[in-house]
GUTORTOR-54774 format. One line per field, with one value per residue (C-alpha): residue in one letter; y, x, z. Coordinates in steps of 0.1 Angstrom, whole numbers. Layout:
GUTORTOR-54774
aa (a|...)
c2 (Y|...)
c1 (X|...)
c3 (Z|...)
This chain:
GUTORTOR-54774
aa (m|r|r|r|v|m|i|a|a|v|l|v|l|l|g|t|l|p|a|a|a|r|a|a|d|p|g|r|w|v|q|t|s|l|s|e|i|p|i|e|y|y|q|g|i|a|p|d|t|a|a|g|r|l|l|f|d|g|v|y|v|g|g|y|r|t|d|l|e|l|r|e|q|a|r|n|a|n|l|l|p|l|a|v|t|a|s|e|g|f|n|h|l|g|d|p|t|f|t|g|g|r|l|i|l|p|l|e|c|y|t|p|g|a|p|n|a|g|n|t|c|g|r|g|a|f|g|v|a|d|a|n|l|t|w|l|g|r|t|l|l|d|p|a|d|v|p|k|a|m|w|v|e|a|s|p|d|g|q|l|l|w|t|s|a|g|q|d|l|l|a|y|r|t|s|d|v|q|p|a|a|g|d|v|p|i|r|p|v|r|r|l|p|g|a|v|p|p|s|g|i|t|g|a|a|f|f|g|g|r|l|l|l|a|g|q|g|t|g|p|f|q|v|w|s|v|d|p|a|t|g|a|r|r|l|e|i|e|r|t|w|a|g|e|s|e|g|l|g|v|v|d|a|l|g|g|w|l|h|w|m|i|q|p|l|d|p|q|g|r|t|p|t|f|g|t|g|h|g|e|l|v|s|f|v|p|r|a|a|a|r|l|r|l|q|v|r|t|g|a|r|g|r|l|i|v|t|a|s|l|r|f|a|g|s|a|h|p|v|a|g|a|r|v|r|a|g|g|a|s|a|r|t|d|a|r|g|r|a|v|l|r|v|g|a|r|r|s|s|p|l|r|v|t|a|t|k|p|p|l|r|r|g|r|l|v|m|r|a|g|r|g)
c2 (-32|-11|-4|29|36|73|91|124|137|132|155|181|179|185|207|230|237|270|267|280|241|222|241|221|188|179|156|123|101|104|90|61|45|49|21|15|0|-8|15|-12|-13|23|26|4|-20|-46|-65|-100|-98|-134|-147|-124|-107|-78|-74|-42|-35|-11|7|0|-39|-57|-79|-86|-102|-94|-105|-80|-73|-61|-95|-105|-137|-136|-112|-110|-82|-88|-93|-73|-92|-80|-97|-76|-44|-56|-61|-39|-10|-13|-7|7|-4|14|9|-21|-44|-79|-96|-128|-148|-121|-92|-65|-41|-10|-14|21|31|56|72|103|136|114|131|132|137|103|80|60|39|58|29|12|-23|-45|-71|-101|-122|-150|-141|-163|-133|-154|-132|-147|-122|-84|-74|-40|-9|8|42|57|54|55|64|47|26|43|25|5|-3|-38|-22|-40|-73|-79|-69|-39|-26|12|40|73|89|128|141|112|82|48|14|-19|-54|-76|-108|-87|-88|-120|-131|-147|-118|-114|-80|-71|-41|-36|-8|7|1|32|71|93|131|152|124|128|152|181|167|137|104|79|54|44|19|12|22|20|18|50|50|68|85|97|123|152|176|206|214|194|152|151|119|124|97|91|81|55|61|96|111|137|136|151|158|131|135|166|173|195|162|165|134|116|100|65|40|34|9|-7|-41|-41|-42|-27|-4|7|9|26|30|58|53|80|86|104|119|152|174|206|196|196|171|143|144|106|102|93|56|33|44|50|33|57|45|57|52|73|96|73|48|67|67|52|24|13|-21|-17|-44|-43|-64|-75|-47|-17|-24|-11|-29|-6|-15|5|-3|7|-7|-9|-33|-57|-63|-45|-36|-30|7|6|42|56|75|62|80|74|85|104|73|72|47|42|7|-22|-33|-53|-22|-28|-5|-14|15|16|35|18|-6|13|49|66|87|74|71|87|67|85|72|97|91|124|124|93|109|103|73|77|53|63|37|32|44|17|-7|-24)
c1 (-134|-102|-86|-69|-48|-47|-29|-10|-43|-66|-42|-37|-74|-78|-51|-67|-97|-104|-87|-127|-141|-118|-118|-143|-131|-118|-90|-104|-99|-71|-78|-58|-73|-94|-119|-138|-170|-194|-224|-245|-235|-251|-273|-247|-226|-223|-196|-201|-169|-169|-170|-150|-171|-190|-228|-241|-276|-288|-298|-330|-338|-306|-283|-244|-216|-175|-145|-125|-108|-144|-144|-175|-189|-226|-254|-290|-305|-337|-331|-362|-388|-408|-436|-434|-433|-464|-481|-470|-452|-419|-392|-358|-336|-315|-281|-281|-266|-255|-263|-268|-259|-287|-288|-315|-328|-349|-371|-398|-417|-400|-410|-394|-419|-443|-465|-456|-418|-424|-428|-462|-470|-456|-450|-414|-400|-373|-368|-348|-322|-296|-258|-266|-286|-320|-353|-366|-398|-401|-416|-436|-427|-460|-458|-472|-434|-419|-427|-401|-370|-333|-315|-303|-276|-273|-255|-222|-240|-268|-296|-315|-317|-312|-328|-345|-373|-371|-347|-352|-329|-352|-340|-362|-355|-337|-357|-388|-380|-389|-397|-430|-442|-469|-484|-487|-459|-440|-425|-396|-383|-358|-360|-331|-350|-335|-300|-305|-273|-278|-261|-288|-280|-272|-254|-243|-221|-208|-173|-159|-195|-208|-232|-216|-240|-229|-249|-249|-277|-273|-244|-208|-203|-200|-198|-210|-209|-234|-236|-267|-272|-273|-278|-251|-234|-202|-185|-160|-151|-160|-152|-159|-165|-187|-211|-235|-230|-245|-234|-214|-194|-165|-144|-106|-106|-90|-62|-89|-114|-142|-159|-179|-196|-198|-217|-212|-245|-240|-273|-254|-245|-207|-186|-181|-150|-143|-157|-183|-199|-190|-194|-163|-154|-134|-115|-105|-82|-85|-57|-42|-37|-27|11|34|50|92|105|145|166|205|214|250|268|258|218|196|159|130|99|67|33|-2|-14|-49|-81|-52|-30|-4|-10|19|21|31|47|59|90|115|146|183|214|207|196|154|135|96|84|71|32|48|56|95|121|159|190|227|233|273|286|291|288|303|271|231|211|176|151|122|94|59|33|11|-20|-5|14|53|74|107|131|172|192|224|258|278|252|256)
c3 (-116|-111|-82|-75|-46|-39|-66|-73|-94|-63|-43|-62|-67|-32|-29|-49|-31|-13|26|40|22|39|72|89|87|122|111|125|93|65|33|19|-12|-42|-57|-83|-85|-111|-117|-109|-65|-63|-32|0|15|40|51|59|78|88|60|36|13|6|-6|-26|-34|-63|-88|-75|-69|-79|-52|-62|-38|-40|-19|1|-35|-53|-73|-80|-70|-73|-87|-88|-102|-91|-52|-45|-62|-88|-74|-41|-65|-82|-51|-25|-42|-31|-57|-42|-16|5|19|36|66|74|110|122|83|77|43|60|29|41|8|1|-28|-46|-79|-87|-96|-77|-47|-16|-24|-47|-20|-37|-10|19|41|43|53|59|38|41|24|26|12|-23|-29|-21|-13|19|27|42|72|73|94|112|90|123|131|94|61|44|51|34|49|78|99|130|161|166|195|166|189|172|135|133|110|108|102|95|122|143|149|154|174|160|177|152|168|150|112|104|71|78|100|75|75|113|109|140|158|173|206|210|198|200|189|171|166|127|117|92|61|62|56|30|47|78|101|135|140|178|194|172|148|116|93|60|39|16|24|2|15|13|22|54|78|116|144|171|200|204|242|242|210|211|175|164|132|117|77|56|21|-8|-39|-69|-65|-50|-13|-5|17|43|52|81|68|67|31|1|18|49|74|67|31|14|-16|-41|-72|-103|-98|-91|-73|-88|-127|-121|-132|-113|-91|-92|-135|-150|-154|-120|-86|-62|-31|-11|21|54|83|116|118|148|128|99|102|87|111|95|97|85|81|70|38|16|7|26|14|41|31|44|50|53|65|87|114|117|125|146|118|96|61|37|19|-17|-30|-3|-7|15|24|42|43|10|-7|-21|-30|-38|-16|-40|-37|-2|8|5|-4|-6|-6|-8|23|29|50|82|98|123|130|134|105|104|84|69|44|32|16|16|31|54|83|78|92|115|124|133|137|157|144|134|123|84)
């Protein structure tokens, strides 16, 4: 695994896109970092926030657990057991969720090129595993409601599990998903007709009480948010990358809060934006949290020690690589978000301190005259 803070080359790439291609993005979120992930971590991400770890699945049936820095802790190449595939046909995991100490996995039967758009069994299920990637069982979903399960996301209170069928969002009671449920399929308790965004859904996560839905369709990459009470939706993010949209997760990690999985298989055969041979987690923070915050203290012999950070998820996060300027001096922040400038021992006018790191919002601070 190789983690990368967003670099100038990516900014140049985004800057060369036609203005019209980026015009639809409403600017609600700001991209903060990129993190490479193994290609096996393909379908989705499920943060276990309480334990400080991430769970992934893919390419088809594997399961993987890492810490919040993407250091792998455990793996099970057949999280979906071969016996289940042989007896029931389920052979594909989608974007999962973690709730109540359980990993809930959407199951489908998918064979590319097969009849019925590759859905060979015409039904879906929710699989259940523990945090140690041990399979516990599955609960069938009534095919009258949903022909396959491609993603699942728990509500913030853990009471409901959301997924989709066609253009509708469906919610099931979490308590109905039991490993020993047998062959009696469960039915949804809520339906939001027509709430699926035009870009479709490859992954989901809740943020601020709204259900964020990532997708790609045949157009740009988009994240929409849906009000689970009304089904009303709004566009959150739009990008014109080359690749494949997959899972979505919300957790304070890797320099961001919202994390979007992008894989290198581009439907149009273009060169993937983030390279080949690995997936990418693209991380964002809300625009309101994307302003650089500065703290300044003075040191000996006219030194100025500036710390640049972002504040989100209830805490401050140091920002490396920000350009800090004051009194004609400049320096870049280190891994701790600190930069040291020499500006003179005493001043007769206020000193303006600024910090920049596109696309983050500029940080500003004015020091009174005479301090030093």
